[in-house]
N, C-alpha and C positions, 0 to 999 in steps of 0.2 A: 634492624627494622628496614623493610623494603620501602624505598621512596616512590611516590607516584611518578609515572612517566612524565618527562618533560616534553614540550613540543618538539625538541630536536630528536628525542628518542622515538617519539611516535612516527617520525619520518622514516624510521627503519622498516616500518611495515609497508611503505610504498613499494610496489612491484611484486609483493607476495602473490602467489597463485595457488589455486587448488582446483581439482576437477572432481565433480560429483556425477555419478551415473544413476539414471532412474529409468524405469519402464513406465510409460504413461498408463497407469492402471485404470480400468473402468470404474473402480470404486470411487475415487475422488470426482470423476466426471459425473457419475450418477448423483453423488451428494450435492455437487454444485447445481446440477439440473433441478434437483428437488428444491434447493434454496431459491432458485430463479423461477420456479413454477413451470418448468419445461417438462411436462409429463412424457412427451415423445422421446426426448433425449435421455430422460431418467430410465426408460425401459430399453432404449437402444443407444447406449453411450458411444458405440463405435460407428454410428451412422454419420458419416461426413466428418470434416475436419473440426477440431475444437474451436470454439469462439475465441476471438482475441482476448488476451488477458487470463485465460484459463491455465496457461503454463505456470502461473503463480500457485496453482494447487500442488505443484510438485517441487522437488529439490529443497525440501524443508531442512534447515540446519539441525541435525539430530545431536543430542547430547544426553548422557546419563543424568538421572535425576539429581545426583549429588553435585553435578557441575552446572547447575542452573543458578542464576543470580536472583536477587530479591524480587525483581520485576517479572520473573518467569522466563526471561531470555537465557540462552546459553552464556556462561561467563565469557568475558572478553580475554584476549591475549593469545589465542591460537591463530586463527586466520585474521579475524578483525582485531584492530589494535586495542590495547587496554586503556581506553579513555576513562578517566576518573571523573565522570559526570553521571548523575543518577538517571536522567531522563533521556529517552531516545525515541525518534520517530522517523518514518519514511518521508523524506522531504520532497522527493520527486524522482522522475525517471525520464530517459530518452530511449525510445525503442525503434529499431529498424528491422523489418521482416524481409527475409528472402525465401521463405518457405512456410509451410503450414505444420502445425502439430496435430497429431491424431492419436486416439487411444490405441495402445499396443506398441507404439514406437519405442525403441531404445534410444535414449537421448543422453548426450554428455553435455554437462554445463561446466565450462571452464571459466573460472572467476579470477580477476586480478584487481588489486587495489591500485587505482590510478592516482589518487590525490588525497591528501589530508590537509585541511586548512583550519586554523583557529581564528575565530572572529569574536568581537564583543558587540552585543546587541542591547536593545533596551531592556531585555529580560535577563541580561547577564552574559556570561561566557558561553560560547558555543564552539563545537568542533564538528566540521563537516568531513565525512569520509565518502569518497566516490569510488564505487566498485563497478567494474565492467564484467558482465556475464555474456559469454558466447555459447550459443546452443547449436548443436549439430547432431545429425543422425546418419549413420552409415557414411560418414565423410561429407555429408551435404549440410551446408550452413542453413540454419532456420531463422535465427534471430540474434541480433546484437543489442544488448541493453546496458545502459549506464544508469546506476541507481545511486541516489544521494541519500545518505543517512546522516541525521543531525543528532548530536548529543548535547544536552542542555543542563544548566544548573537546576537545582530544585526551584519550584515556583516561588516567586517573591510574594509578599503580602499583597502588593498592588495587583499582581497577576491573578492571584486567588480571588481577590475582590471582584475583578473584572469578569472572571469566569462565573462567580456566584451571580452576578448581575445578569449575565447572559442566560444562565439557567432560569432565573426568576422571570425574565422577559419571555423566554420560550414557553415555560409552563403557564404563563398568563395568556398565551395565545397571540402574543405580539409577533407580527410577521410582515415584512415588506421587501420585495425583491430589490436587491441592489442592481441586478441586471437580469433581464428575462430573455430567453432564447426563442427562436422561431419554432423549434420543437422542444418539448419538455416532458419529463416523466417524474411522477411523484413516488416517493418511497417512504416507508416507515421502518426504521431499524430497531426492532425490539431485542431484548436480551437473548431470546431463542435464536433469532437470525444471526446475531453476532457470535454466539457460542457455536452455531453450526459452521460458520465460516472459519472460525478459529480451529475447530476440529478437523475440517476438511484440509486445511493448510498446515496442520500441526503447529499452530502458532500459540505458544504459551504465554504471550505478553498479557499480564493481568489487567491492563487498562481496558481490555475488550470483554471481560467477563466477571471481574471482581469489583463490584461497585464500591465496596468499603475501601479497597485499595485506591480506586479512582478518587474518591472524595477525601479520604484521610491522608493519603500520601502524596498523590499527584495534584490535588486541588481542583479536580474536574467536577462538574455538576452531575455527571452521569457517565455511563459507559461510552467509550470512544469508538466511532465507526472506523474500521480499518482503512488505511490509505489505499492499499491495492483493491479492496472491495469497491471503494468509491470510483477508482480508475476503471475497474471492470464494468461498473454500471454506466459510466460514460461511454465506454466502447459498446456496451449493449444497446444503448440508445441509437448509436450510429448504425450498428449492424441490423437492428430489428426494425427501425422506423425511417431513418434518414437515408441510408444507402444499403438496403438489403441485397445480399448476394455479391456485394463488392468486397474485395480483399483489401486489407490495410497495408500501406507501405511504411508509414512512420506515425509515431504517437509520442508526444512529450507532454508532461504535466508537472506542476509544482503545487505543493500544499501551502495554503495561506492561513487558513483558520480551521480548527477542529470542528467536527460534527458529532453530536451525541445522540443517545437513544431516547432523549427526553421529549422529542417532538419530531414531526416529519421533516423531510428535506427533499430537495429537487435536483434533477440532472437536466442540463440544458444543452442545446446545440444550435448554432447559427451557421448557415452555409456562406462561404466566401468564394472568391474567384478561384483560388488555388488550394484551398484547404477548408476544413471544418473547425470552427472554434467551439470547444466544448468546455463546460464548467459545471460545478455543483454549487448550490447555495445551501447554507447550513440551516439550523433550526429556526433562525429569525430572518433568513433571507440574504445574509451576507455571502459573498463569494468565498467558498471554502477551498476548492481545488480548481485550478485553471489549466486548460490543456488545448492541444491542437492536434488534429488528425489529418494525415494526407493519405488519400486512397491510391491503390495501385492503378 
């Protein structure tokens, strides 16, 4: 019988690399423009550079159906380490741009596992995997991104109860901003929006479209709004309202609390001397994702 990997054996995955090539098709760009309500880009996807965050539409990890896990993700043990924990989420990223993405470009994504750390939290055991992605086209660097993935134990009874209570409060209309920005944008993520984003990014994770899986297996009160979608909406607020026409140099964010499709949520921005503070608030007004943007 094969034994679960030990923390020592997981370290064997540190330093692993892989390279993925993609051509930035107009199809995903048109789909994202439709989701965002951008009729002009939907009809002219190659007009201008892609908005920041839209590179996440591409480079999806592809796997045959028989190699998918219970949660809809590709099974672990190839590039990503075989962490024996059932839940996973995108915990945050740090991005630094040196160029722009545009429809039609041939782009190489070179990925490397930088670090694997095991921690114990209030909700149980966690394993953090940090992956660096370098994007380049025709030998020119475009973006360096470090992505943190967290693997977690199954939800405890206490965590499930807290999530049920959050759902009840949101459905009852309870809402108070933990923090409100100088600029703000309201959003409502319904199942159709979440399905469309999952389809555009070829993301099979069931927490974004299978409400029975969310409630019965993960203990969530509703469908989970994608972390990269929330991050993209934060960047959209910056590029559409706060600093239109300005290119981004750096962006970092970390996820604090999940956001669901059970009620609306908000994206916020406050200008500071050297950067923009950006964050989301979840269905009852708690800070969900916190970030910082530096303009070029």
